[in-house]
N, C-alpha and C positions, 0 to 999 in steps of 0.2 A: 458128785460134782455136776454142776448145771451144764447144759449144752452150751457150746461156744456162742451161739446166737444170743443166748440169755445173758452172757457175760460180756457182750459187745455193745458199744455205743457208737453212734455216727457223729462225727465232729465236722461241722461246716464253718467256713470263715478262715480256714487255714491259708495264710498268705502264700500265694502261688508264685513260683519263680524268683522269690526273694533270696532263698538260700538253697544249697544242695539238698536233694531229697533225703539223703541219709541224715544230714544235720537236722533237718526239720523233724524227721521221725524221732531223733534223740530228744529234741526240745519238747515234743509232745509227750514222750515217755516221762521226762522230768516233771512236766506240768501235772500229769495225771497221777504221779506217785506222791505228790506233796499233800500233806494232811490239810493244809490251808485251802486246798481245792477239793476237799472231801475225797481225795484219791486213795489209792492203795496199789498193791503189786500189779504191775502191767505185764501181761503174758506176751502181748504182741501188738505192734502198730502196723497197719497196712496203709502205706502212703508212698507214692501217689496212688490214686484209684482212678477208675474210669471217669469219675466226675471231678471237675476242676475245683480245687480248694476244699476237698472232702477227704477225711481220713477215717479209718475204723480203728478203734482202740478196744482191745480185748483184755479184760482183767482176769486175775487168778480166781477171784471170788465174785459171785453174783451180788453180794451185799454192797460191794464197792460201786457197782452200776447204779444201784438205788440211791446211794449217798451222793454220787457225782451228779445225778439228775436233779437232786434236790437243791443243789447250789444254784442261786439265781444268776450269777454272772461269772463266766469264765473269761479271764483275760490272759492271753498268751503273751508272756513277757520273758525276755531273755536278753542278755547283753549283746548277743549277735543280731538282734532285731533292732531296727531304728526306732520303733515305737511299739506299743502294745496293740494286740489285735483281739477284738471281742470274738469269742467262739460261741457257736450254738451247738449244744449237745442234746441229742435226741436218742431214744431207744432204737436199737437195731431191729429191723423186722425184714423177713424175707421179702423179696420183690413181689408186691401184690399183683402186678400185671401178669406174672407168670401163672397166676391162679385163675385168670379170667378165661373162661371156656366159651368158645364161640359155638352157639347152638345152631345146628343146621337142621331145618325141618324138611324132610323128604316127602314129596307127594305120595299118596297111597296108590 
């Protein structure tokens, strides 16, 4: 089984403050499990996150990540939402800034 980071996507554009966080997590699970959204079995949704309007969706299988990323347009639609919300889905990657090393040159 692939590492968790390889089975996770970053979802931005999640409507913030519109519904209870647990309800929004459920809506995201439903969205990403639907075959019309190229989805599959969702292992976990992390919402809310440190970033406003961003969720992390982890799938059971890495192949689902690839198919979800191939879908051109994700629209978050649910009867509990007043309208649909376009979502941007991108691959998850570890925070690049944590890998930046400050080089200190010491005088000889």
